[in-house]
All heavy atoms as TSV, in Angstrom:
chain	resi	resn	atom	element	x	y	z
A	1	MET	N	N	-25.384	-54.069	-11.142
A	1	MET	CA	C	-26.522	-53.543	-11.894
A	1	MET	C	C	-26.018	-52.701	-13.062
A	1	MET	O	O	-25.178	-51.837	-12.875
A	1	MET	CB	C	-27.351	-52.658	-10.974
A	1	MET	CG	C	-28.681	-53.275	-10.640
A	1	MET	SD	S	-29.879	-52.031	-10.357
A	1	MET	CE	C	-30.294	-52.175	-8.743
A	2	ASN	N	N	-26.551	-52.947	-14.210
A	2	ASN	CA	C	-26.158	-52.128	-15.352
A	2	ASN	C	C	-27.193	-51.043	-15.625
A	2	ASN	O	O	-28.208	-50.938	-14.944
A	2	ASN	CB	C	-25.913	-53.002	-16.589
A	2	ASN	CG	C	-27.171	-53.733	-17.023
A	2	ASN	OD1	O	-28.264	-53.358	-16.630
A	2	ASN	ND2	N	-27.013	-54.763	-17.822
A	3	PHE	N	N	-26.924	-50.234	-16.613
A	3	PHE	CA	C	-27.781	-49.076	-16.902
A	3	PHE	C	C	-29.192	-49.498	-17.289
A	3	PHE	O	O	-30.164	-48.878	-16.876
A	3	PHE	CB	C	-27.139	-48.259	-18.027
A	3	PHE	CG	C	-27.964	-47.070	-18.426
A	3	PHE	CD1	C	-28.052	-45.975	-17.588
A	3	PHE	CD2	C	-28.645	-47.058	-19.622
A	3	PHE	CE1	C	-28.816	-44.878	-17.942
A	3	PHE	CE2	C	-29.415	-45.972	-19.989
A	3	PHE	CZ	C	-29.495	-44.876	-19.145
A	4	GLN	N	N	-29.317	-50.579	-18.055
A	4	GLN	CA	C	-30.643	-51.011	-18.495
A	4	GLN	C	C	-31.508	-51.464	-17.323
A	4	GLN	O	O	-32.697	-51.179	-17.282
A	4	GLN	CB	C	-30.515	-52.151	-19.509
A	4	GLN	CG	C	-30.092	-51.666	-20.875
A	4	GLN	CD	C	-30.028	-52.811	-21.882
A	4	GLN	OE1	O	-29.806	-53.956	-21.496
A	4	GLN	NE2	N	-30.219	-52.496	-23.142
A	5	GLU	N	N	-30.926	-52.161	-16.371
A	5	GLU	CA	C	-31.694	-52.602	-15.205
A	5	GLU	C	C	-32.176	-51.413	-14.385
A	5	GLU	O	O	-33.327	-51.391	-13.942
A	5	GLU	CB	C	-30.842	-53.524	-14.330
A	5	GLU	CG	C	-30.606	-54.884	-14.963
A	5	GLU	CD	C	-29.703	-55.752	-14.114
A	5	GLU	OE1	O	-29.155	-55.255	-13.108
A	5	GLU	OE2	O	-29.552	-56.931	-14.452
A	6	ILE	N	N	-31.318	-50.429	-14.205
A	6	ILE	CA	C	-31.720	-49.227	-13.466
A	6	ILE	C	C	-32.857	-48.531	-14.192
A	6	ILE	O	O	-33.842	-48.104	-13.583
A	6	ILE	CB	C	-30.511	-48.288	-13.293
A	6	ILE	CG1	C	-29.462	-48.952	-12.395
A	6	ILE	CG2	C	-30.951	-46.950	-12.707
A	6	ILE	CD1	C	-28.140	-48.224	-12.372
A	7	LEU	N	N	-32.764	-48.423	-15.503
A	7	LEU	CA	C	-33.808	-47.772	-16.295
A	7	LEU	C	C	-35.132	-48.523	-16.176
A	7	LEU	O	O	-36.190	-47.910	-16.011
A	7	LEU	CB	C	-33.358	-47.715	-17.762
A	7	LEU	CG	C	-34.096	-46.753	-18.668
A	7	LEU	CD1	C	-33.892	-45.327	-18.199
A	7	LEU	CD2	C	-33.589	-46.907	-20.094
A	8	VAL	N	N	-35.084	-49.837	-16.231
A	8	VAL	CA	C	-36.305	-50.641	-16.107
A	8	VAL	C	C	-36.941	-50.436	-14.735
A	8	VAL	O	O	-38.156	-50.271	-14.635
A	8	VAL	CB	C	-36.002	-52.134	-16.355
A	8	VAL	CG1	C	-37.181	-53.007	-15.940
A	8	VAL	CG2	C	-35.677	-52.356	-17.823
A	9	TYR	N	N	-36.131	-50.422	-13.677
A	9	TYR	CA	C	-36.691	-50.213	-12.340
A	9	TYR	C	C	-37.336	-48.840	-12.215
A	9	TYR	O	O	-38.393	-48.693	-11.608
A	9	TYR	CB	C	-35.604	-50.397	-11.274
A	9	TYR	CG	C	-35.248	-51.844	-11.028
A	9	TYR	CD1	C	-33.943	-52.294	-11.126
A	9	TYR	CD2	C	-36.245	-52.762	-10.706
A	9	TYR	CE1	C	-33.617	-53.624	-10.901
A	9	TYR	CE2	C	-35.939	-54.090	-10.484
A	9	TYR	CZ	C	-34.617	-54.517	-10.581
A	9	TYR	OH	O	-34.307	-55.820	-10.365
A	10	ILE	N	N	-36.708	-47.828	-12.800
A	10	ILE	CA	C	-37.291	-46.479	-12.748
A	10	ILE	C	C	-38.634	-46.454	-13.472
A	10	ILE	O	O	-39.613	-45.887	-12.983
A	10	ILE	CB	C	-36.310	-45.455	-13.353
A	10	ILE	CG1	C	-35.103	-45.294	-12.434
A	10	ILE	CG2	C	-37.004	-44.116	-13.568
A	10	ILE	CD1	C	-33.988	-44.472	-13.042
A	11	ILE	N	N	-38.712	-47.094	-14.636
A	11	ILE	CA	C	-39.965	-47.121	-15.402
A	11	ILE	C	C	-41.046	-47.880	-14.639
A	11	ILE	O	O	-42.200	-47.462	-14.598
A	11	ILE	CB	C	-39.715	-47.732	-16.803
A	11	ILE	CG1	C	-38.848	-46.770	-17.619
A	11	ILE	CG2	C	-41.023	-48.020	-17.515
A	11	ILE	CD1	C	-38.346	-47.356	-18.919
A	12	VAL	N	N	-40.686	-49.000	-14.028
A	12	VAL	CA	C	-41.664	-49.785	-13.264
A	12	VAL	C	C	-42.193	-48.981	-12.080
A	12	VAL	O	O	-43.399	-48.950	-11.830
A	12	VAL	CB	C	-41.038	-51.122	-12.804
A	12	VAL	CG1	C	-41.918	-51.804	-11.768
A	12	VAL	CG2	C	-40.819	-52.037	-13.996
A	13	VAL	N	N	-41.305	-48.306	-11.363
A	13	VAL	CA	C	-41.736	-47.493	-10.225
A	13	VAL	C	C	-42.644	-46.363	-10.694
A	13	VAL	O	O	-43.671	-46.077	-10.072
A	13	VAL	CB	C	-40.505	-46.948	-9.460
A	13	VAL	CG1	C	-40.907	-45.872	-8.468
A	13	VAL	CG2	C	-39.785	-48.083	-8.743
A	14	ALA	N	N	-42.306	-45.732	-11.814
A	14	ALA	CA	C	-43.149	-44.659	-12.346
A	14	ALA	C	C	-44.512	-45.197	-12.756
A	14	ALA	O	O	-45.542	-44.570	-12.506
A	14	ALA	CB	C	-42.448	-43.993	-13.532
A	15	ALA	N	N	-44.552	-46.373	-13.384
A	15	ALA	CA	C	-45.819	-46.954	-13.815
A	15	ALA	C	C	-46.685	-47.333	-12.612
A	15	ALA	O	O	-47.889	-47.074	-12.600
A	15	ALA	CB	C	-45.557	-48.190	-14.688
A	16	VAL	N	N	-46.077	-47.925	-11.595
A	16	VAL	CA	C	-46.837	-48.291	-10.392
A	16	VAL	C	C	-47.358	-47.035	-9.710
A	16	VAL	O	O	-48.509	-46.987	-9.272
A	16	VAL	CB	C	-45.956	-49.133	-9.439
A	16	VAL	CG1	C	-46.621	-49.283	-8.069
A	16	VAL	CG2	C	-45.686	-50.497	-10.056
A	17	GLY	N	N	-46.549	-46.008	-9.634
A	17	GLY	CA	C	-46.990	-44.755	-9.037
A	17	GLY	C	C	-48.134	-44.135	-9.810
A	17	GLY	O	O	-49.090	-43.624	-9.234
A	18	PHE	N	N	-48.052	-44.208	-11.139
A	18	PHE	CA	C	-49.120	-43.658	-11.963
A	18	PHE	C	C	-50.420	-44.429	-11.770
A	18	PHE	O	O	-51.478	-43.844	-11.611
A	18	PHE	CB	C	-48.703	-43.716	-13.440
A	18	PHE	CG	C	-49.795	-43.296	-14.378
A	18	PHE	CD1	C	-50.114	-41.963	-14.541
A	18	PHE	CD2	C	-50.511	-44.249	-15.104
A	18	PHE	CE1	C	-51.127	-41.579	-15.413
A	18	PHE	CE2	C	-51.521	-43.876	-15.969
A	18	PHE	CZ	C	-51.825	-42.536	-16.120
A	19	LEU	N	N	-50.328	-45.760	-11.752
A	19	LEU	CA	C	-51.534	-46.576	-11.549
A	19	LEU	C	C	-52.112	-46.357	-10.158
A	19	LEU	O	O	-53.326	-46.291	-10.001
A	19	LEU	CB	C	-51.201	-48.059	-11.759
A	19	LEU	CG	C	-50.919	-48.454	-13.206
A	19	LEU	CD1	C	-50.476	-49.906	-13.265
A	19	LEU	CD2	C	-52.160	-48.256	-14.063
A	20	TYR	N	N	-51.255	-46.233	-9.157
A	20	TYR	CA	C	-51.740	-45.982	-7.798
A	20	TYR	C	C	-52.483	-44.651	-7.746
A	20	TYR	O	O	-53.566	-44.556	-7.177
A	20	TYR	CB	C	-50.547	-45.966	-6.833
A	20	TYR	CG	C	-50.953	-45.703	-5.401
A	20	TYR	CD1	C	-51.412	-46.744	-4.604
A	20	TYR	CD2	C	-50.884	-44.424	-4.863
A	20	TYR	CE1	C	-51.799	-46.519	-3.302
A	20	TYR	CE2	C	-51.264	-44.182	-3.553
A	20	TYR	CZ	C	-51.715	-45.234	-2.778
A	20	TYR	OH	O	-52.100	-45.004	-1.494
A	21	GLN	N	N	-51.916	-43.637	-8.380
A	21	GLN	CA	C	-52.562	-42.327	-8.393
A	21	GLN	C	C	-53.860	-42.367	-9.187
A	21	GLN	O	O	-54.845	-41.752	-8.818
A	21	GLN	CB	C	-51.600	-41.318	-9.016
A	21	GLN	CG	C	-51.978	-39.889	-8.772
A	21	GLN	CD	C	-50.919	-38.939	-9.285
A	21	GLN	OE1	O	-50.235	-39.254	-10.259
A	21	GLN	NE2	N	-50.760	-37.800	-8.655
A	22	LYS	N	N	-53.864	-43.134	-10.266
A	22	LYS	CA	C	-55.051	-43.211	-11.115
A	22	LYS	C	C	-56.212	-43.896	-10.397
A	22	LYS	O	O	-57.345	-43.423	-10.455
A	22	LYS	CB	C	-54.705	-43.969	-12.400
A	22	LYS	CG	C	-55.837	-44.023	-13.387
A	22	LYS	CD	C	-55.411	-44.733	-14.653
A	22	LYS	CE	C	-56.557	-44.825	-15.623
A	22	LYS	NZ	N	-56.200	-45.560	-16.831
A	23	PHE	N	N	-55.928	-45.016	-9.715
A	23	PHE	CA	C	-57.010	-45.778	-9.095
A	23	PHE	C	C	-57.360	-45.294	-7.700
A	23	PHE	O	O	-58.517	-45.259	-7.328
A	23	PHE	CB	C	-56.650	-47.262	-9.061
A	23	PHE	CG	C	-56.679	-47.906	-10.417
A	23	PHE	CD1	C	-55.518	-48.303	-11.042
A	23	PHE	CD2	C	-57.885	-48.094	-11.069
A	23	PHE	CE1	C	-55.548	-48.879	-12.295
A	23	PHE	CE2	C	-57.928	-48.680	-12.321
A	23	PHE	CZ	C	-56.752	-49.070	-12.936
A	24	PHE	N	N	-56.355	-44.917	-6.913
A	24	PHE	CA	C	-56.618	-44.543	-5.525
A	24	PHE	C	C	-56.742	-43.038	-5.362
A	24	PHE	O	O	-57.331	-42.565	-4.411
A	24	PHE	CB	C	-55.517	-45.092	-4.609
A	24	PHE	CG	C	-55.482	-46.581	-4.581
A	24	PHE	CD1	C	-54.504	-47.281	-5.271
A	24	PHE	CD2	C	-56.442	-47.296	-3.881
A	24	PHE	CE1	C	-54.477	-48.659	-5.251
A	24	PHE	CE2	C	-56.420	-48.679	-3.860
A	24	PHE	CZ	C	-55.434	-49.358	-4.542
A	25	GLY	N	N	-56.202	-42.265	-6.282
A	25	GLY	CA	C	-56.278	-40.819	-6.187
A	25	GLY	C	C	-57.640	-40.279	-6.574
A	25	GLY	O	O	-58.027	-39.203	-6.170
A	26	LYS	N	N	-58.406	-41.038	-7.376
A	26	LYS	CA	C	-59.705	-40.562	-7.818
A	26	LYS	C	C	-60.808	-40.859	-6.813
A	26	LYS	O	O	-61.878	-40.298	-6.911
A	26	LYS	CB	C	-60.079	-41.199	-9.162
A	26	LYS	CG	C	-59.360	-40.578	-10.327
A	26	LYS	CD	C	-59.881	-41.113	-11.634
A	26	LYS	CE	C	-59.239	-40.427	-12.822
A	26	LYS	NZ	N	-59.779	-40.918	-14.078
A	27	LYS	N	N	-60.574	-41.749	-5.877
A	27	LYS	CA	C	-61.627	-42.097	-4.928
A	27	LYS	C	C	-61.903	-40.951	-3.967
A	27	LYS	O	O	-63.033	-40.718	-3.602
A	27	LYS	CB	C	-61.236	-43.361	-4.153
A	27	LYS	CG	C	-61.295	-44.602	-5.012
A	27	LYS	CD	C	-61.000	-45.850	-4.211
A	27	LYS	CE	C	-61.086	-47.082	-5.077
A	27	LYS	NZ	N	-60.792	-48.302	-4.330
A	28	LYS	N	N	-60.881	-40.218	-3.561
A	28	LYS	CA	C	-61.074	-39.130	-2.608
A	28	LYS	C	C	-61.887	-37.975	-3.190
A	28	LYS	O	O	-62.828	-37.532	-2.564
A	28	LYS	CB	C	-59.715	-38.642	-2.094
A	28	LYS	CG	C	-59.033	-39.671	-1.223
A	28	LYS	CD	C	-57.679	-39.188	-0.756
A	28	LYS	CE	C	-56.953	-40.262	0.042
A	28	LYS	NZ	N	-55.618	-39.835	0.431
A	29	PRO	N	N	-61.574	-37.485	-4.394
A	29	PRO	CA	C	-62.377	-36.377	-4.926
A	29	PRO	C	C	-63.839	-36.745	-5.152
A	29	PRO	O	O	-64.710	-35.911	-4.998
A	29	PRO	CB	C	-61.711	-36.039	-6.245
A	29	PRO	CG	C	-60.323	-36.523	-6.113
A	29	PRO	CD	C	-60.413	-37.735	-5.209
A	30	LYS	N	N	-64.141	-37.995	-5.506
A	30	LYS	CA	C	-65.535	-38.391	-5.727
A	30	LYS	C	C	-66.353	-38.223	-4.452
A	30	LYS	O	O	-67.503	-37.818	-4.496
A	30	LYS	CB	C	-65.611	-39.842	-6.201
A	30	LYS	CG	C	-65.272	-40.008	-7.666
A	30	LYS	CD	C	-65.458	-41.449	-8.104
A	30	LYS	CE	C	-65.115	-41.642	-9.561
A	30	LYS	NZ	N	-65.238	-43.025	-9.978
A	31	LYS	N	N	-65.762	-38.536	-3.321
A	31	LYS	CA	C	-66.491	-38.404	-2.059
A	31	LYS	C	C	-66.737	-36.932	-1.727
A	31	LYS	O	O	-67.736	-36.602	-1.119
A	31	LYS	CB	C	-65.694	-39.070	-0.930
A	31	LYS	CG	C	-65.632	-40.573	-1.069
A	31	LYS	CD	C	-64.823	-41.191	0.054
A	31	LYS	CE	C	-64.689	-42.679	-0.113
A	31	LYS	NZ	N	-63.837	-43.293	0.891
A	32	ASN	N	N	-65.822	-36.056	-2.131
A	32	ASN	CA	C	-65.946	-34.650	-1.794
A	32	ASN	C	C	-66.744	-33.860	-2.842
A	32	ASN	O	O	-66.942	-32.672	-2.687
A	32	ASN	CB	C	-64.539	-34.022	-1.654
A	32	ASN	CG	C	-63.787	-34.645	-0.501
A	32	ASN	OD1	O	-64.374	-35.128	0.454
A	32	ASN	ND2	N	-62.474	-34.639	-0.591
A	33	CYS	N	N	-67.148	-34.505	-3.919
A	33	CYS	CA	C	-67.788	-33.787	-5.032
A	33	CYS	C	C	-69.304	-33.929	-5.004
A	33	CYS	O	O	-69.938	-33.604	-5.986
A	33	CYS	CB	C	-67.281	-34.342	-6.357
A	33	CYS	SG	S	-65.905	-33.423	-6.975
A	34	GLY	N	N	-69.891	-34.426	-3.954
A	34	GLY	CA	C	-71.318	-34.699	-3.947
A	34	GLY	C	C	-72.188	-33.472	-4.087
A	34	GLY	O	O	-73.172	-33.475	-4.810
A	35	ASP	N	N	-71.824	-32.380	-3.437
A	35	ASP	CA	C	-72.741	-31.245	-3.343
A	35	ASP	C	C	-72.466	-30.130	-4.349
A	35	ASP	O	O	-73.374	-29.588	-4.954
A	35	ASP	CB	C	-72.681	-30.663	-1.928
A	35	ASP	CG	C	-73.107	-31.667	-0.870
A	35	ASP	OD1	O	-74.083	-32.411	-1.122
A	35	ASP	OD2	O	-72.443	-31.723	0.176
A	36	ASP	N	N	-71.207	-29.771	-4.546
A	36	ASP	CA	C	-70.912	-28.542	-5.262
A	36	ASP	C	C	-70.361	-28.740	-6.672
A	36	ASP	O	O	-69.907	-27.779	-7.269
A	36	ASP	CB	C	-69.976	-27.657	-4.441
A	36	ASP	CG	C	-68.688	-28.378	-4.103
A	36	ASP	OD1	O	-68.634	-29.608	-4.216
A	36	ASP	OD2	O	-67.721	-27.693	-3.718
A	37	ASP	N	N	-70.377	-29.952	-7.206
A	37	ASP	CA	C	-69.937	-30.233	-8.580
A	37	ASP	C	C	-68.624	-29.520	-8.912
A	37	ASP	O	O	-68.583	-28.601	-9.727
A	37	ASP	CB	C	-71.037	-29.825	-9.575
A	37	ASP	CG	C	-70.719	-30.337	-10.981
A	37	ASP	OD1	O	-70.035	-31.368	-11.088
A	37	ASP	OD2	O	-71.171	-29.702	-11.948
A	38	CYS	N	N	-67.562	-29.944	-8.239
A	38	CYS	CA	C	-66.278	-29.254	-8.393
A	38	CYS	C	C	-65.546	-29.642	-9.672
A	38	CYS	O	O	-64.423	-29.252	-9.875
A	38	CYS	CB	C	-65.393	-29.533	-7.176
A	38	CYS	SG	S	-65.030	-31.281	-6.950
A	39	GLY	N	N	-66.143	-30.437	-10.553
A	39	GLY	CA	C	-65.557	-30.749	-11.852
A	39	GLY	C	C	-64.504	-31.852	-11.804
A	39	GLY	O	O	-63.626	-31.877	-12.640
A	40	CYS	N	N	-64.589	-32.759	-10.832
A	40	CYS	CA	C	-63.585	-33.825	-10.777
A	40	CYS	C	C	-64.176	-35.177	-11.149
A	40	CYS	O	O	-63.833	-36.185	-10.584
A	40	CYS	CB	C	-62.909	-33.858	-9.411
A	40	CYS	SG	S	-63.995	-33.654	-8.031
A	41	HIS	N	N	-65.103	-35.222	-12.113
A	41	HIS	CA	C	-65.558	-36.522	-12.590
A	41	HIS	C	C	-65.276	-36.692	-14.042
A	41	HIS	O	O	-64.844	-35.881	-14.742
A	41	HIS	CB	C	-67.022	-36.825	-12.330
A	41	HIS	CG	C	-67.935	-35.653	-12.111
A	41	HIS	ND1	N	-67.739	-34.757	-11.119
A	41	HIS	CD2	C	-69.040	-35.231	-12.718
A	41	HIS	CE1	C	-68.685	-33.857	-11.146
A	41	HIS	NE2	N	-69.480	-34.110	-12.125
């Protein structure tokens, strides 16, 4: 493995982690925000 391949894998893992947090991380606060408008929308 050369340096460029390692860099690409790191970027891909970061992007997947970001997308996972973006799509799956927002579902939990929406369920908890029904009553008190905690500012997570």
